[in-house]
C-alpha positions as CSV (number, residue, x, y, z in Angstrom):
1,M,-0.6,28.5,-45.5
2,K,1.4,31.6,-44.4
3,Y,2.2,30.0,-41.2
4,I,3.5,26.8,-42.9
5,I,5.5,28.7,-45.4
6,S,7.0,30.7,-42.6
7,T,8.0,27.7,-40.6
8,L,9.8,26.0,-43.8
9,A,11.7,29.2,-44.3
10,I,12.9,29.0,-40.7
11,L,13.8,25.2,-41.0
12,I,15.7,25.7,-44.2
13,S,17.5,28.6,-42.9
14,F,18.6,26.4,-39.8
15,F,19.4,23.5,-42.1
16,F,22.0,25.7,-44.0
17,S,23.2,27.5,-41.2
18,F,24.0,23.9,-39.6
19,C,25.7,22.6,-42.6
20,H,27.9,25.6,-42.8
21,T,29.0,25.5,-39.2
22,E,32.8,24.7,-39.0
23,K,33.4,21.7,-36.9
24,K,35.8,22.7,-34.0
25,A,39.0,20.6,-33.7
26,P,39.2,18.4,-30.7
27,Q,41.3,20.1,-28.1
28,E,44.5,18.4,-27.2
29,K,45.1,17.4,-23.6
30,P,47.7,19.7,-22.1
31,V,51.0,18.1,-21.5
32,T,51.6,17.8,-17.8
33,V,55.3,17.6,-16.3
34,T,56.2,16.5,-12.8
35,E,59.5,18.2,-11.7
36,I,61.4,17.0,-8.7
37,T,64.6,18.6,-7.1
38,F,66.9,16.5,-5.0
39,N,69.9,17.4,-2.6
40,F,72.4,14.7,-2.1
41,I,75.3,14.9,0.3
42,G,78.1,12.6,1.2
43,D,79.3,11.2,4.7
44,L,77.7,12.2,7.8
45,M,80.6,11.3,10.2
46,M,80.7,11.2,13.9
47,H,84.2,11.5,15.4
48,S,84.6,11.9,19.0
49,P,85.5,15.4,19.0
50,Q,82.5,16.3,17.3
51,R,80.3,14.7,20.1
52,D,82.4,16.3,22.5
53,Y,81.8,19.6,21.2
54,A,78.1,19.1,21.1
55,K,77.9,18.1,24.7
56,T,75.4,20.1,26.9
57,D,74.1,20.0,30.4
58,S,71.3,17.7,29.5
59,G,72.8,15.7,26.5
60,Y,73.9,16.8,23.3
61,D,72.9,19.5,20.6
62,F,74.4,19.0,17.0
63,N,71.9,21.6,15.4
64,P,74.6,24.5,15.5
65,V,76.5,22.4,13.0
66,F,74.1,22.7,10.4
67,E,72.9,26.2,11.0
68,Y,74.3,27.8,7.9
69,V,73.3,24.9,5.4
70,R,69.8,24.2,6.9
71,K,67.9,26.2,4.4
72,T,69.7,25.0,1.4
73,L,69.1,21.4,2.4
74,Q,65.4,22.1,3.1
75,S,64.7,23.7,-0.2
76,A,64.8,20.6,-2.3
77,D,61.8,18.1,-2.6
78,F,64.0,15.2,-1.4
79,T,67.4,15.2,0.4
80,V,69.5,12.1,0.9
81,G,73.0,11.5,2.9
82,N,75.1,8.7,4.0
83,L,74.9,8.0,7.7
84,E,78.2,6.5,8.6
85,T,77.7,5.6,12.2
86,V,75.8,3.2,14.2
87,V,73.2,4.7,16.5
88,N,72.7,2.6,19.7
89,S,71.7,3.9,23.0
90,E,72.4,0.6,24.9
91,K,76.3,0.7,24.0
92,P,78.8,3.5,24.9
93,Y,79.2,6.2,22.5
94,S,82.4,6.0,20.6
95,G,84.3,7.4,17.5
96,Y,86.9,5.9,15.1
97,P,87.3,3.1,14.7
98,C,84.2,2.0,15.9
99,F,81.4,4.4,15.6
100,N,78.3,4.9,18.0
101,S,76.5,8.2,18.2
102,P,73.7,9.8,20.3
103,E,70.2,9.8,18.9
104,E,70.2,13.6,19.2
105,Y,72.6,13.4,16.1
106,L,69.6,12.1,14.1
107,K,67.2,14.9,15.4
108,A,69.7,17.6,14.1
109,I,69.8,15.8,10.8
110,K,66.1,15.5,10.7
111,S,65.6,19.2,11.3
112,C,67.6,19.9,8.3
113,G,65.0,18.2,6.0
114,F,66.9,15.0,5.3
115,D,64.5,12.3,3.9
116,L,66.4,9.2,3.5
117,L,69.7,7.9,4.7
118,Y,71.9,5.3,3.3
119,L,73.1,2.7,5.8
120,A,75.1,0.7,3.4
121,N,78.8,1.6,4.5
122,N,81.7,-0.1,6.1
123,H,80.9,1.2,9.4
124,I,77.2,0.1,9.8
125,Y,78.6,-3.4,11.4
126,D,80.9,-1.8,13.8
127,Y,78.5,-3.3,16.6
128,G,77.5,-6.3,14.4
129,S,74.0,-7.1,13.0
130,Y,72.5,-5.7,16.2
131,G,74.1,-2.2,15.7
132,L,72.4,-2.1,12.1
133,E,68.9,-3.1,13.5
134,S,69.3,-0.6,16.2
135,T,70.3,2.2,13.9
136,I,67.2,1.3,11.6
137,K,65.0,1.4,14.8
138,E,66.4,4.7,15.8
139,T,66.1,6.5,12.3
140,E,62.7,5.2,11.8
141,K,61.8,6.7,15.3
142,Y,62.8,10.1,13.9
143,G,61.0,9.6,10.6
144,F,63.7,8.7,8.3
145,L,63.5,6.5,5.4
146,T,66.9,4.1,5.3
147,T,68.0,1.8,2.7
148,G,70.9,-0.3,2.0
149,Y,70.1,-3.5,3.6
150,T,67.8,-6.7,3.1
151,V,65.3,-8.0,5.6
152,K,64.0,-11.4,5.3
153,N,60.4,-11.4,4.2
154,D,60.0,-7.5,3.9
155,S,60.5,-6.7,0.3
156,L,59.4,-3.2,0.9
157,K,62.2,-2.5,3.1
158,S,64.7,-4.5,1.0
159,Y,63.8,-2.9,-2.2
160,R,63.4,0.7,-1.1
161,I,61.0,2.4,-3.5
162,V,59.8,5.9,-2.4
163,K,57.0,7.8,-3.9
164,V,58.1,11.4,-4.6
165,K,55.5,13.8,-5.8
166,G,53.8,10.9,-7.2
167,V,57.0,9.4,-9.0
168,K,58.0,5.9,-7.7
169,I,61.8,6.0,-7.3
170,G,64.0,3.0,-6.2
171,F,67.0,3.9,-4.0
172,P,68.8,0.6,-3.7
173,A,72.3,0.9,-1.9
174,Y,75.3,-1.1,-1.6
175,T,78.8,-1.2,0.2
176,Y,82.1,-2.8,-0.9
177,G,82.2,-4.3,2.6
178,T,82.5,-3.6,6.4
179,N,85.2,-3.2,8.8
180,L,83.8,-5.2,11.8
181,G,81.4,-8.0,12.2
182,A,80.4,-10.5,9.6
183,Q,77.5,-11.2,7.7
184,S,75.3,-14.1,9.3
185,N,72.4,-15.9,7.5
186,K,70.8,-16.2,10.9
187,S,70.4,-12.5,11.2
188,K,67.0,-11.1,10.0
189,T,68.6,-8.0,8.6
190,T,71.7,-7.9,6.5
191,V,73.7,-5.1,4.9
192,N,73.9,-5.1,1.2
193,V,77.3,-6.0,-0.2
194,I,78.3,-5.2,-3.7
195,D,77.7,-8.2,-5.8
196,S,77.0,-8.2,-9.6
197,A,74.3,-10.8,-9.3
198,K,72.6,-9.1,-6.4
199,I,72.8,-5.7,-7.9
200,T,71.3,-7.1,-11.3
201,N,68.4,-9.0,-9.4
202,D,67.5,-6.3,-7.1
203,I,67.3,-3.6,-10.0
204,R,65.1,-6.1,-12.0
205,K,62.9,-6.6,-8.9
206,I,62.7,-3.0,-8.2
207,R,61.4,-2.4,-11.9
208,E,58.9,-5.2,-11.5
209,M,57.5,-3.5,-8.4
210,G,56.8,-0.3,-10.5
211,A,59.9,2.0,-9.9
212,E,60.0,4.4,-12.9
213,L,63.4,5.7,-11.8
214,I,66.2,4.1,-10.0
215,I,69.1,6.0,-8.2
216,V,71.7,3.6,-6.9
217,Y,74.3,4.3,-4.3
218,F,77.7,2.7,-3.8
219,H,79.8,3.0,-0.9
220,F,83.3,2.1,-2.6
221,G,86.5,3.6,-3.9
222,N,90.0,4.1,-2.5
223,E,90.1,6.3,0.7
224,Y,91.7,10.0,-0.1
225,Q,92.0,9.1,-3.8
226,R,90.7,12.0,-5.7
227,T,89.5,10.2,-9.0
228,E,87.7,6.9,-9.5
229,N,89.5,3.5,-9.9
230,N,88.8,0.6,-12.2
231,Y,86.7,-1.1,-9.4
232,Q,84.4,1.8,-9.2
233,R,84.0,2.0,-13.0
234,K,83.2,-1.8,-13.3
235,T,80.7,-1.6,-10.6
236,E,79.2,1.3,-12.2
237,E,79.0,-0.7,-15.6
238,I,77.2,-3.4,-13.9
239,A,74.6,-1.1,-12.4
240,L,74.1,0.9,-15.6
241,K,73.7,-2.5,-17.7
242,A,71.2,-3.7,-15.1
243,G,69.0,-0.6,-15.5
244,A,70.4,2.0,-13.2
245,D,69.5,5.6,-14.1
246,I,71.7,7.7,-11.7
247,I,74.5,6.7,-9.3
248,I,75.5,8.4,-6.3
249,A,78.5,7.4,-4.1
250,S,80.8,8.1,-1.1
251,H,83.6,6.5,0.9
252,P,87.0,8.0,-0.2
253,H,86.3,10.9,2.0
254,V,87.3,13.3,-0.8
255,I,85.4,14.5,-3.8
256,Q,85.6,12.7,-6.9
257,P,84.5,13.7,-10.5
258,V,80.9,13.7,-11.7
259,R,80.6,12.0,-15.1
260,F,77.6,12.2,-17.5
261,Y,76.3,9.6,-20.1
262,S,73.5,9.0,-22.3
263,D,71.7,5.8,-23.3
264,S,68.9,5.5,-25.6
265,S,67.5,2.5,-23.8
266,A,67.5,4.2,-20.4
267,N,64.3,5.7,-18.9
268,I,66.0,9.1,-18.6
269,D,67.7,11.0,-21.5
270,T,70.9,11.9,-19.5
271,G,72.3,9.9,-16.3
272,F,75.3,10.6,-14.4
273,T,77.6,9.1,-11.9
274,A,79.0,11.2,-8.9
275,Y,81.9,8.9,-7.6
276,S,82.2,10.5,-4.2
277,L,80.4,13.5,-2.6
278,G,83.3,13.7,0.1
279,N,82.6,14.5,3.8
280,F,79.8,16.7,4.8
281,I,80.7,16.8,8.5
282,S,83.6,14.9,10.1
283,N,86.8,15.7,12.1
284,Q,89.0,15.1,9.3
285,R,90.9,18.3,9.1
286,W,93.5,17.8,6.5
287,R,93.1,19.3,2.8
288,Y,90.6,17.6,0.7
289,S,88.9,15.8,3.4
290,D,87.8,18.8,5.3
291,C,85.1,19.5,2.6
292,G,82.3,18.0,0.5
293,I,79.4,19.2,-1.9
294,I,75.7,19.5,-1.8
295,L,74.9,18.0,-5.1
296,N,71.5,19.4,-6.4
297,F,69.6,18.4,-9.5
298,S,66.1,18.2,-10.9
299,I,64.5,15.4,-13.0
300,S,61.2,15.9,-14.9
301,R,58.8,13.3,-16.1
302,Q,56.4,13.8,-18.8
303,D,53.2,12.6,-17.5
304,I,52.0,11.0,-20.8
305,S,55.0,9.3,-22.2
306,R,56.4,8.6,-18.6
307,K,59.9,9.6,-19.8
308,F,62.3,11.5,-17.5
309,S,64.6,14.4,-18.5
310,L,67.6,15.4,-16.4
311,G,67.4,19.2,-15.6
312,D,70.1,21.5,-14.1
313,V,72.8,19.6,-12.0
314,K,74.5,21.9,-9.6
315,Y,77.2,21.6,-6.8
316,L,77.6,23.7,-3.7
317,P,81.2,23.3,-2.1
318,V,81.2,23.2,1.6
319,W,83.6,23.3,4.3
320,V,84.0,22.3,7.9
321,Y,85.0,24.9,10.4
322,K,86.1,23.6,14.0
323,G,87.1,26.1,16.7
324,N,85.8,28.7,19.0
325,T,82.8,30.8,17.6
326,G,82.9,33.4,20.5
327,E,80.4,31.4,22.7
328,K,81.9,27.7,22.7
329,R,83.9,25.3,20.6
330,E,81.7,24.4,17.7
331,Y,81.7,22.6,14.4
332,K,80.1,24.5,11.5
333,I,79.4,23.7,8.0
334,I,80.0,26.8,5.9
335,S,79.1,27.1,2.1
336,Q,80.8,28.8,-0.7
337,N,77.6,31.1,-1.0
338,F,77.7,32.0,2.6
339,K,76.2,35.5,2.8
340,G,77.9,36.7,-0.5
341,G,81.4,35.7,0.9
342,L,81.1,37.8,4.1
343,Y,82.2,34.7,6.2
344,P,81.8,34.8,10.0
345,E,84.4,37.0,12.0
346,Y,85.7,34.0,14.2
347,I,87.2,32.6,11.2
348,S,90.9,33.1,11.5
349,K,93.3,34.0,8.4
350,K,94.5,30.7,8.7
351,D,91.1,28.9,8.5
352,S,89.9,31.3,5.8
353,S,93.1,30.3,3.7
354,A,92.1,26.5,4.2
355,M,88.5,27.2,3.3
356,I,89.0,29.0,0.2
357,Q,91.7,26.4,-0.8
358,S,89.0,23.8,-0.3
359,F,86.5,25.6,-2.5
360,N,89.0,26.0,-5.2
361,D,90.0,22.4,-4.9
362,T,86.5,21.5,-5.3
363,R,85.6,23.6,-8.3
364,Y,88.8,22.0,-9.8
365,I,87.8,18.6,-9.6
366,I,84.1,19.0,-10.3
367,T,84.5,21.1,-13.5
368,K,87.6,19.4,-14.8
369,Y,85.8,16.4,-16.1
370,S,82.4,17.9,-16.9
371,D,81.2,21.3,-18.4
372,K,77.4,20.1,-17.5
373,I,77.7,20.7,-13.8
374,M,77.3,24.3,-12.6
375,P,77.6,26.1,-9.2
376,L,74.7,26.2,-7.0
377,K,73.8,30.0,-6.1
């Protein structure tokens, strides 16, 4: 009997203890966010003097050109630029007005961490459709992704969608036209020309293929004009209406404004258009064309809602030096934050004045139209 009473007492005690135990609230899943950083630069030109300066006993070496900006370019998750030259080893190398460059140029660009190159520009048909196809082949050889053209029966290349840190991003690209050569329906590969119906259909198709964010590139605008024109704004409107999130552009060979916008129906809380990033490297030595910017920005995706937020948008002014560095004649891209302003000793007072002027010009045109963009330090 004592045993039974003792057992009942234990069971009753356990019952009351169980009834009064507080239920723990279910733990919420932690909010995870994916952040991606980008670097975008403008035109990668190749005038004849650039090639001549890079000549070596065994070929060409363009690596010194990017020496001072390499780490900055490599610091982003994804780096993009406009390759404004054909690369075709079967044709003679040439500069303006018909560009064809050595493959060593691609090798140097790749060493800087470039991931994707735009081929939709007015010089990509300088050697006809074959020049475009040879450039695609050469860039693939060095591990680049490229965009800005349509390949028959190849939607992956035609609607360039890249997975960056697990996020699917579409990178369609278009040019206002080409200088030489004409589009042919017989060609397997054709450059993308700005057309409202094509832009709209492409963006729709890219969404259907799973792109979560779309960054459109346009090669447009008036050369050497420092603000955008009506054609650029109308083309921008077409892309935004079709569903573009961010627009990057070049062609004027000078820097143009960056303008921001918000659309509640967009997939990102704030978008922007950079109308022209200027020349990253060229032989254009005059004011406004001897410089460009590295445009750096981040985007964040909340992995539950799948919505995107625009992070800091920053710019780094760069200027192109051409001259004797003490060892040989070279081109050098020099950024505003070069060693805290302790610029190389070989830069003359005349060059220094032009460089500082270009940095001031850049700051003026970038900050005049928006206070949402800040210097990259």
